All heavy atoms as an XYZ file, in Angstrom:
710
protein
N      29.187     -1.827     26.127
C      28.493     -3.039     25.734
C      27.017     -2.938     26.105
O      26.165     -3.375     25.354
C      29.164     -4.238     26.417
C      28.740     -5.547     25.845
S      29.285     -5.659     24.139
C      29.989     -7.225     24.142
N      26.744     -2.353     27.299
C      25.360     -2.203     27.731
C      24.604     -1.222     26.836
O      23.413     -1.410     26.573
C      25.298     -1.747     29.186
C      25.740     -2.804     30.171
C      25.747     -2.286     31.601
O      25.650     -1.091     31.821
N      25.873     -3.198     32.553
N      25.295     -0.191     26.357
C      24.666      0.759     25.447
C      24.267      0.076     24.143
O      23.185      0.322     23.599
C      25.597      1.929     25.140
C      25.771      2.865     26.322
O      24.917      2.829     27.242
O      26.757      3.622     26.326
N      25.141     -0.783     23.637
C      24.822     -1.524     22.415
C      23.628     -2.454     22.625
O      22.753     -2.560     21.767
C      26.036     -2.326     21.950
C      27.180     -1.529     21.339
C      28.352     -2.451     21.040
C      26.722     -0.815     20.089
N      23.582     -3.109     23.776
C      22.460     -4.000     24.086
C      21.162     -3.204     24.197
O      20.115     -3.650     23.713
C      22.731     -4.769     25.379
N      21.219     -2.025     24.791
C      20.032     -1.182     24.906
C      19.585     -0.700     23.532
O      18.373     -0.672     23.229
C      20.316      0.004     25.822
N      20.535     -0.319     22.668
C      20.206      0.096     21.305
C      19.564     -1.043     20.528
O      18.584     -0.848     19.804
C      21.452      0.582     20.563
C      21.916      1.946     21.028
O      21.130      2.651     21.707
O      23.078      2.305     20.714
N      20.112     -2.241     20.677
C      19.560     -3.406     19.988
C      18.136     -3.690     20.455
O      17.249     -3.969     19.643
C      20.452     -4.628     20.215
C      20.007     -5.905     19.503
C      19.938     -5.697     18.000
C      20.942     -7.051     19.855
N      17.885     -3.598     21.739
C      16.542     -3.821     22.272
C      15.572     -2.774     21.735
O      14.436     -3.089     21.368
C      16.568     -3.797     23.802
N      16.014     -1.527     21.650
C      15.183     -0.446     21.132
C      14.863     -0.683     19.648
O      13.728     -0.511     19.200
C      15.894      0.887     21.334
C      15.037      2.092     21.178
C      15.668      3.403     21.633
N      17.115      3.539     21.423
C      18.033      3.484     22.403
N      17.668      3.285     23.650
N      19.311      3.636     22.130
N      15.845     -1.123     18.892
C      15.641     -1.416     17.470
C      14.674     -2.585     17.297
O      13.797     -2.560     16.427
C      16.987     -1.696     16.767
C      17.802     -0.404     16.697
C      16.781     -2.281     15.386
C      19.232     -0.589     16.235
N      14.806     -3.617     18.131
C      13.895     -4.766     18.059
C      12.459     -4.333     18.331
O      11.533     -4.788     17.655
C      14.320     -5.850     19.045
C      15.513     -6.648     18.600
C      15.829     -7.746     19.600
C      17.007     -8.584     19.153
N      17.286     -9.684     20.088
N      12.252     -3.457     19.326
C      10.895     -2.964     19.612
C      10.350     -2.175     18.428
O       9.191     -2.312     18.061
C      10.899     -2.098     20.876
C      10.969     -2.884     22.166
C      10.693     -2.008     23.380
N      11.580     -0.855     23.477
C      12.754     -0.847     24.100
N      13.194     -1.949     24.693
N      13.498      0.248     24.140
N      11.194     -1.359     17.826
C      10.781     -0.561     16.672
C      10.397     -1.456     15.496
O       9.375     -1.230     14.850
C      11.912      0.399     16.270
C      11.579      1.255     15.075
C      10.699      2.322     15.194
C      12.149      0.993     13.831
C      10.387      3.105     14.099
C      11.845      1.774     12.737
C      10.967      2.828     12.869
O      10.660      3.591     11.778
N      11.199     -2.469     15.226
C      10.898     -3.404     14.136
C       9.584     -4.128     14.412
O       8.758     -4.298     13.510
C      12.063     -4.406     13.932
C      11.661     -5.559     13.028
C      13.279     -3.685     13.375
N       9.348     -4.528     15.645
C       8.097     -5.193     16.014
C       6.909     -4.272     15.760
O       5.891     -4.701     15.210
C       8.133     -5.627     17.483
C       6.859     -6.281     17.970
C       6.583     -7.605     17.293
O       7.503     -8.304     16.881
N       5.325     -7.943     17.163
N       7.034     -3.004     16.120
C       5.963     -2.045     15.877
C       5.710     -1.871     14.380
O       4.555     -1.808     13.943
C       6.301     -0.682     16.498
C       6.274     -0.658     17.994
C       6.810      0.656     18.545
O       7.387      1.469     17.829
N       6.616      0.860     19.847
N       6.771     -1.801     13.600
C       6.628     -1.652     12.149
C       5.968     -2.884     11.536
O       5.130     -2.767     10.647
C       7.990     -1.412     11.490
C       8.639     -0.095     11.835
S       7.704      1.322     11.252
C       6.992      1.894     12.782
N       6.313     -4.081     12.004
C       5.692     -5.300     11.498
C       4.208     -5.342     11.840
O       3.385     -5.737     11.015
C       6.407     -6.532     12.053
C       7.780     -6.749     11.443
C       8.526     -7.915     12.068
O       8.136     -8.399     13.142
O       9.532     -8.332     11.460
N       3.848     -4.908     13.045
C       2.442     -4.869     13.432
C       1.667     -3.855     12.595
O       0.558     -4.130     12.139
C       2.308     -4.541     14.922
C       2.765     -5.660     15.830
C       2.852     -5.239     17.293
O       2.557     -4.071     17.617
O       3.230     -6.095     18.118
N       2.259     -2.688     12.369
C       1.602     -1.674     11.541
C       1.460     -2.171     10.111
O       0.415     -1.969      9.472
C       2.386     -0.368     11.558
C       1.724      0.716     10.729
C       2.500      2.013     10.711
O       3.634      2.062     11.230
O       1.967      2.990     10.162
N       2.487     -2.823      9.594
C       2.429     -3.368      8.243
C       1.303     -4.391      8.116
O       0.541     -4.373      7.143
C       3.773     -3.994      7.879
C       3.848     -4.400      6.429
O       3.243     -3.783      5.572
N       4.622     -5.444      6.161
N       1.182     -5.282      9.085
C       0.107     -6.283      9.057
C      -1.264     -5.610      9.119
O      -2.180     -5.987      8.386
C       0.269     -7.255     10.223
N      -1.382     -4.578      9.967
C      -2.653     -3.865     10.078
C      -3.007     -3.166      8.769
O      -4.138     -3.235      8.302
C      -2.577     -2.838     11.212
C      -3.873     -2.074     11.442
C      -3.725     -1.008     12.511
N      -2.681     -0.029     12.231
C      -2.821      1.009     11.388
N      -3.945      1.180     10.745
N      -1.823      1.856     11.210
N      -2.025     -2.537      8.143
C      -2.270     -1.840      6.883
C      -2.607     -2.810      5.757
O      -3.483     -2.533      4.930
C      -1.062     -0.990      6.503
C      -0.846      0.255      7.352
C       0.488      0.902      7.003
C      -1.982      1.233      7.204
N      -1.936     -3.954      5.726
C      -2.250     -4.956      4.709
C      -3.677     -5.469      4.882
O      -4.404     -5.660      3.910
C      -1.263     -6.128      4.780
C       0.068     -5.838      4.160
C       0.973     -7.052      4.226
C       2.304     -6.787      3.583
N       3.181     -7.965      3.626
N      -4.066     -5.698      6.131
C      -5.425     -6.165      6.401
C      -6.449     -5.108      5.975
O      -7.448     -5.423      5.334
C      -5.586     -6.476      7.888
C      -6.950     -7.014      8.247
C      -7.048     -7.326      9.731
O      -6.059     -7.828     10.302
O      -8.119     -7.052     10.294
N      -6.188     -3.853      6.308
C      -7.099     -2.776      5.933
C      -7.160     -2.630      4.421
O      -8.236     -2.450      3.843
C      -6.642     -1.459      6.557
C      -7.543     -0.288      6.220
C      -7.078      0.994      6.871
O      -6.351      0.948      7.873
O      -7.469      2.057      6.352
N      -6.037     -2.738      3.764
C      -5.989     -2.634      2.314
C      -6.764     -3.761      1.651
O      -7.535     -3.533      0.721
C      -4.537     -2.632      1.836
C      -4.300     -2.435      0.355
C      -4.843     -1.093     -0.103
C      -2.813     -2.507      0.064
N      -6.592     -4.984      2.130
C      -7.321     -6.100      1.529
C      -8.818     -5.990      1.804
O      -9.638     -6.333      0.962
C      -6.781     -7.438      2.031
O      -7.150     -7.662      3.368
N      -9.174     -5.453      2.978
C     -10.587     -5.260      3.296
C     -11.200     -4.218      2.372
O     -12.303     -4.391      1.864
C     -10.739     -4.836      4.750
C     -12.178     -4.695      5.212
C     -12.275     -4.416      6.700
N     -11.163     -3.672      7.263
C     -11.153     -2.352      7.434
N     -12.179     -1.634      7.105
N     -10.104     -1.755      7.963
N     -10.474     -3.152      2.102
C     -10.982     -2.093      1.230
C     -10.983     -2.506     -0.230
O     -11.751     -1.982     -1.023
C     -10.164     -0.828      1.395
C     -10.404     -0.169      2.716
C      -9.649      1.108      2.821
N      -9.817      1.687      4.134
C      -9.797      2.967      4.370
N      -9.599      3.807      3.374
N      -9.954      3.426      5.578
N     -10.117     -3.425     -0.598
C     -10.027     -3.859     -1.985
C     -11.109     -4.867     -2.341
O     -11.386     -5.081     -3.514
C      -8.649     -4.463     -2.260
N     -11.716     -5.479     -1.349
C     -12.781     -6.441     -1.632
C     -13.986     -5.723     -2.218
O     -14.390     -4.680     -1.729
C     -13.224     -7.145     -0.350
C     -12.225     -8.124      0.145
C     -12.788     -8.920      1.307
N     -11.685     -9.476      2.062
C     -11.466     -9.282      3.345
N     -12.299     -8.561      4.051
N     -10.435     -9.810      3.941
N     -14.579     -6.309     -3.244
C     -15.780     -5.681     -3.820
C     -16.940     -5.740     -2.838
O     -17.107     -6.717     -2.120
C     -16.064     -6.515     -5.063
C     -15.337     -7.791     -4.866
C     -14.196     -7.510     -3.929
N     -17.712     -4.664     -2.790
C     -18.826     -4.630     -1.855
C     -20.148     -4.963     -2.516
O     -21.116     -5.264     -1.850
C     -18.909     -3.241     -1.202
O     -19.079     -2.270     -2.205
N     -20.202     -4.898     -3.826
C     -21.454     -5.164     -4.540
C     -21.347     -6.420     -5.364
O     -20.359     -7.149     -5.329
N     -22.403     -6.696     -6.174
C     -22.375     -7.885     -7.031
C     -21.324     -7.740     -8.120
O     -21.065     -6.647     -8.616
C     -23.783     -7.944     -7.621
C     -24.353     -6.582     -7.442
C     -23.642     -5.960     -6.273
N     -20.714     -8.860     -8.469
C     -19.680     -8.882     -9.483
C     -20.285     -8.821    -10.874
O     -21.299     -9.445    -11.150
C     -18.861    -10.183     -9.375
C     -18.026    -10.266     -8.137
C     -16.785     -9.399     -8.265
O     -16.278     -9.188     -9.344
N     -16.333     -8.880     -7.150
N     -19.615     -8.069    -11.761
C     -20.006     -8.076    -13.159
C     -19.228     -9.187    -13.839
O     -18.045     -9.341    -13.622
C     -19.651     -6.744    -13.825
C     -20.490     -5.594    -13.334
C     -20.150     -4.311    -14.083
O     -19.645     -4.402    -15.219
O     -20.388     -3.247    -13.542
N     -19.898     -9.963    -14.677
C     -19.220    -11.061    -15.360
C     -19.015    -10.730    -16.823
O     -19.101    -11.587    -17.678
C     -20.014    -12.358    -15.196
O     -21.313    -12.170    -15.722
N     -18.713     -9.472    -17.125
C     -18.559     -9.028    -18.495
C     -17.215     -9.372    -19.098
O     -17.077     -9.418    -20.298
N     -16.190     -9.577    -18.320
C     -14.873     -9.879    -18.857
C     -13.792     -9.312    -17.978
O     -14.030     -8.850    -16.876
N     -12.561     -9.299    -18.504
C     -11.414     -8.869    -17.706
C     -11.298     -7.354    -17.610
O     -10.778     -6.843    -16.659
C     -10.135     -9.448    -18.305
N     -11.770     -6.619    -18.590
C     -11.613     -5.164    -18.588
C     -12.247     -4.489    -17.381
O     -11.601     -3.696    -16.734
C     -12.164     -4.583    -19.891
C     -11.348     -4.983    -21.094
C     -10.535     -3.823    -21.611
O     -10.707     -2.703    -21.116
O      -9.745     -4.048    -22.521
N     -13.517     -4.771    -17.030
C     -14.093     -4.073    -15.872
C     -13.343     -4.354    -14.573
O     -13.156     -3.459    -13.770
C     -15.522     -4.601    -15.793
C     -15.835     -5.066    -17.174
C     -14.516     -5.552    -17.725
N     -12.883     -5.579    -14.369
C     -12.145     -5.905    -13.153
C     -10.823     -5.150    -13.132
O     -10.404     -4.647    -12.106
C     -11.914     -7.409    -13.058
N     -10.162     -5.064    -14.288
C      -8.900     -4.353    -14.356
C      -9.108     -2.863    -14.115
O      -8.357     -2.239    -13.396
C      -8.260     -4.579    -15.722
C      -6.895     -3.959    -15.857
C      -6.268     -4.285    -17.192
O      -6.241     -5.467    -17.550
O      -5.827     -3.349    -17.856
N     -10.158     -2.308    -14.695
C     -10.439     -0.885    -14.511
C     -10.763     -0.601    -13.050
O     -10.306      0.384    -12.486
C     -11.579     -0.459    -15.418
N     -11.545     -1.467    -12.414
C     -11.884     -1.218    -11.019
C     -10.655     -1.383    -10.130
O     -10.524     -0.699     -9.120
C     -13.009     -2.139    -10.553
O     -12.577     -3.477    -10.529
N      -9.732     -2.256    -10.493
C      -8.491     -2.406     -9.743
C      -7.647     -1.149     -9.817
O      -7.111     -0.681     -8.812
N      -7.536     -0.584    -11.008
C      -6.779      0.659    -11.162
C      -7.490      1.793    -10.442
O      -6.836      2.648     -9.836
C      -6.591      0.976    -12.646
C      -5.620      2.085    -12.881
S      -3.993      1.621    -12.211
C      -3.066      3.059    -12.604
N      -8.824      1.802    -10.489
C      -9.585      2.819     -9.754
C      -9.313      2.709     -8.256
O      -9.174      3.724     -7.574
C     -11.085      2.679    -10.026
C     -11.452      3.038    -11.457
O     -10.650      3.716    -12.141
O     -12.548      2.641    -11.894
N      -9.226      1.489     -7.761
C      -8.933      1.285     -6.338
C      -7.544      1.801     -5.989
O      -7.347      2.438     -4.947
C      -9.023     -0.202     -5.974
O     -10.323     -0.670     -6.156
N      -6.577      1.532     -6.868
C      -5.225      2.025     -6.630
C      -5.179      3.547     -6.660
O      -4.517      4.173     -5.836
C      -4.256      1.449     -7.665
C      -3.915     -0.025     -7.516
C      -3.069     -0.497     -8.689
C      -3.202     -0.278     -6.205
N      -5.903      4.142     -7.596
C      -5.928      5.603     -7.677
C      -6.573      6.195     -6.425
O      -6.129      7.229     -5.917
C      -6.685      6.058     -8.928
C      -6.001      5.662    -10.222
S      -4.339      6.308    -10.384
C      -4.715      8.021    -10.652
N      -7.616      5.531     -5.916
C      -8.261      5.995     -4.690
C      -7.284      5.910     -3.512
O      -7.237      6.816     -2.678
C      -9.521      5.180     -4.406
N      -6.504      4.834     -3.443
C      -5.492      4.710     -2.389
C      -4.457      5.826     -2.498
O      -4.065      6.420     -1.500
C      -4.783      3.351     -2.475
C      -5.529      2.162     -1.930
C      -4.771      0.884     -2.264
C      -5.721      2.293     -0.442
N      -4.029      6.104     -3.720
C      -3.049      7.171     -3.929
C      -3.624      8.517     -3.484
O      -2.949      9.298     -2.821
C      -2.628      7.221     -5.403
C      -1.537      8.220     -5.668
C      -0.214      7.913     -5.392
C      -1.828      9.483     -6.180
C       0.802      8.826     -5.619
C      -0.820     10.404     -6.414
C       0.485     10.077     -6.132
O       1.486     10.986     -6.353
N      -4.883      8.754     -3.834
C      -5.535     10.011     -3.444
C      -5.670     10.136     -1.932
O      -5.714     11.243     -1.402
C      -6.915     10.128     -4.101
C      -6.819     10.339     -5.602
O      -5.750     10.777     -6.087
O      -7.814     10.058     -6.296
N      -5.746      9.013     -1.225
C      -5.838      9.041      0.241
C      -4.478      9.187      0.910
O      -4.397      9.228      2.138
C      -6.503      7.763      0.748
C      -7.973      7.727      0.476
C      -8.607      6.541      1.150
N      -9.675      6.067      0.297
C      -9.961      4.815      0.053
N      -9.266      3.858      0.632
N     -10.939      4.485     -0.746
N      -3.415      9.212      0.107
C      -2.085      9.448      0.676
C      -1.233      8.211      0.834
O      -0.249      8.228      1.571
N      -1.567      7.120      0.143
C      -0.777      5.894      0.217
C       0.029      5.718     -1.064
O      -0.376      6.159     -2.145
C      -1.673      4.657      0.383
C      -2.358      4.582      1.704
C      -3.662      5.021      1.845
C      -1.712      4.067      2.804
C      -4.300      4.949      3.065
C      -2.334      3.989      4.030
C      -3.639      4.436      4.157
N       1.173      5.055     -0.938
C       1.958      4.689     -2.113
C       1.269      3.545     -2.842
O       0.715      2.637     -2.222
C       3.365      4.210     -1.714
C       4.293      5.314     -1.360
N       4.982      6.044     -2.295
C       4.650      5.822     -0.153
C       5.738      6.938     -1.688
N       5.544      6.825     -0.380
N       1.347      3.571     -4.199
C       0.851      2.450     -4.994
C       1.978      1.829     -5.819
O       1.750      0.875     -6.545
C      -0.308      2.879     -5.920
C       0.125      3.986     -6.879
C      -1.521      3.290     -5.102
C      -0.907      4.307     -7.951
N       3.190      2.362     -5.677
C       4.337      1.806     -6.397
C       4.820      0.540     -5.686
O       4.545      0.326     -4.515
C       5.464      2.833     -6.488
S       6.123      3.370     -4.893
N       5.561     -0.274     -6.434
C       6.021     -1.544     -5.864
C       7.069     -1.353     -4.765
O       7.214     -2.206     -3.901
C       6.583     -2.446     -6.970
O       7.681     -1.823     -7.593
N       7.777     -0.247     -4.777
C       8.819     -0.032     -3.773
C       8.261      0.276     -2.388
O       8.786     -0.189     -1.376
C       9.731      1.118     -4.199
C      10.598      0.854     -5.410
C      11.354      2.110     -5.800
C      11.568     -0.278     -5.138
N       7.223      1.085     -2.334
C       6.714      1.551     -1.049
C       5.227      1.247     -0.872
O       4.550      1.915     -0.099
C       6.931      3.065     -0.918
C       8.352      3.487     -1.113
C       8.736      4.189     -2.250
C       9.316      3.178     -0.168
C      10.048      4.573     -2.430
C      10.631      3.558     -0.338
C      10.992      4.255     -1.468
O      12.282      4.640     -1.651
N       4.700      0.265     -1.571
C       3.263     -0.006     -1.611
C       2.643     -0.048     -0.212
O       3.122     -0.739      0.677
C       2.980     -1.335     -2.317
C       1.515     -1.595     -2.479
C       0.797     -0.949     -3.449
C       0.865     -2.461     -1.625
C      -0.549     -1.169     -3.585
C      -0.485     -2.690     -1.755
C      -1.200     -2.038     -2.740
N       1.574      0.720     -0.050
C       0.838      0.728      1.205
C       1.376      1.678      2.247
O       0.712      1.933      3.245
N       2.558      2.232      2.025
C       3.119      3.177      2.985
C       2.521      4.568      2.784
O       2.001      4.897      1.722
N       2.574      5.367      3.817
C       2.062      6.730      3.712
C       2.991      7.573      2.847
O       4.207      7.463      2.940
C       1.929      7.367      5.093
C       0.841      6.757      5.918
C       1.152      5.993      7.015
C      -0.490      6.933      5.586
C       0.161      5.410      7.785
C      -1.490      6.365      6.343
C      -1.163      5.603      7.440
N       2.390      8.392      1.991
C       3.164      9.309      1.153
C       3.306     10.642      1.865
O       2.403     11.091      2.542
C       2.442      9.587     -0.169
C       2.575      8.559     -1.205
C       1.982      9.010     -2.537
N       0.578      9.412     -2.432
C       0.130     10.648     -2.585
N       0.957     11.633     -2.848
N      -1.149     10.922     -2.466
N       4.433     11.262      1.666
C       4.656     12.631      2.117
C       4.999     13.419      0.860
O       6.157     13.538      0.500
C       5.780     12.711      3.147
C       5.525     11.877      4.356
N       4.598     12.229      5.300
C       6.045     10.695      4.753
C       4.568     11.305      6.246
N       5.439     10.357      5.923
N       3.991     13.889      0.152
C       4.204     14.558     -1.127
C       4.066     13.561     -2.264
O       3.593     12.437     -2.097
N       4.486     13.986     -3.454
C       4.378     13.134     -4.634
C       5.515     12.121     -4.675
O       6.585     12.348     -4.125
C       4.406     13.983     -5.904
C       3.174     14.857     -6.035
O       2.111     14.450     -5.530
O       3.272     15.940     -6.635
N       5.254     11.012     -5.348
C       6.246      9.938     -5.495
C       6.461      9.693     -6.979
O       5.497      9.445     -7.717
C       5.740      8.670     -4.801
S       6.756      7.207     -5.107
N       7.693      9.759     -7.426
C       7.999      9.544     -8.845
C       7.683      8.114     -9.277
O       7.259      7.883    -10.405
C       9.470      9.861     -9.122
C       9.863     11.330     -8.981
C      11.367     11.487     -9.190
C       9.106     12.190     -9.962
N       7.875      7.147     -8.387
C       7.591      5.757     -8.734
C       6.089      5.544     -8.921
O       5.650      4.855     -9.839
C       8.148      4.809     -7.670
C       9.638      4.906     -7.519
C      10.199      5.403     -6.362
C      10.487      4.495     -8.535
C      11.570      5.502     -6.213
C      11.852      4.579     -8.404
C      12.398      5.088     -7.246
N       5.290      6.138     -8.033
C       3.833      6.051     -8.168
C       3.386      6.743     -9.453
O       2.526      6.230    -10.179
C       3.128      6.689     -6.969
S       3.333      5.787     -5.419
N       3.963      7.905     -9.744
C       3.613      8.648    -10.957
C       3.944      7.828    -12.199
O       3.158      7.788    -13.150
C       4.337      9.986    -10.977
N       5.089      7.162    -12.198
C       5.473      6.318    -13.332
C       4.497      5.156    -13.495
O       4.126      4.796    -14.605
C       6.897      5.803    -13.152
N       4.050      4.586    -12.374
C       3.085      3.498    -12.428
C       1.768      3.982    -13.027
O       1.171      3.309    -13.871
C       2.850      2.929    -11.025
C       1.837      1.835    -11.000
C       2.156      0.559    -11.418
C       0.545      2.072    -10.553
C       1.228     -0.460    -11.401
C      -0.396      1.065    -10.527
C      -0.058     -0.201    -10.953
N       1.331      5.162    -12.648
C       0.076      5.702    -13.172
C       0.211      6.038    -14.658
O      -0.729      5.834    -15.429
C      -0.351      6.939    -12.380
C      -0.808      6.604    -10.984
S      -1.432      8.006    -10.059
C       0.096      8.853     -9.641
N       1.373      6.522    -15.087
C       1.597      6.829    -16.490
C       1.628      5.558    -17.336
O       1.176      5.567    -18.477
C       2.912      7.597    -16.674
C       2.852      9.012    -16.189
C       1.888      9.867    -16.998
O       1.664      9.630    -18.168
N       1.309     10.846    -16.327
N       2.150      4.475    -16.767
C       2.229      3.203    -17.488
C       0.839      2.747    -17.897
O       0.628      2.221    -18.990
C       2.895      2.150    -16.609
C       3.032      0.796    -17.268
C       3.649     -0.195    -16.322
C       2.576     -0.662    -15.389
N       2.911     -1.826    -14.579
N      -0.147      2.989    -17.047
C      -1.511      2.561    -17.324
C      -2.130      3.359    -18.474
O      -2.978      2.842    -19.184
C      -2.381      2.721    -16.064
C      -3.784      2.211    -16.287
O      -3.912      1.030    -16.671
O      -4.734      2.994    -16.113
N      -1.696      4.575    -18.702
C      -2.291      5.429    -19.726
C      -1.762      5.124    -21.109
O      -2.322      5.587    -22.090
C      -2.016      6.886    -19.394
C      -2.748      7.320    -18.149
C      -2.496      8.760    -17.866
N      -3.135      9.144    -16.619
C      -2.924     10.262    -15.992
N      -2.088     11.151    -16.506
N      -3.524     10.522    -14.865
N      -0.690      4.383    -21.233
C      -0.099      4.090    -22.555
C      -0.897      3.098    -23.310
O      -1.508      2.229    -22.961
C       1.324      3.589    -22.404
C       2.245      4.663    -21.936
C       3.633      4.122    -21.843
N       4.369      4.992    -20.938
C       5.483      4.668    -20.362
N       6.030      3.510    -20.572
N       6.092      5.500    -19.574
């Protein structure tokens, strides 16, 4: 019973660490996604293109951009991210 309680405590600490890392990564992602220069008021296309450019930059830095693992570190290529990038080219 004590072993189970120790395992549960260890899992709770791990989950807490993951939640803190997730919050930190979300904050960093939102900070990086904010535009740093003046906004162009030309229409929806430039904003959409810059959004996709931002996602591609995140992918190039080693982060997932797919909905399943968004913001997590990639270890190699991801088929879901690749499918998302292909969807944009159609």
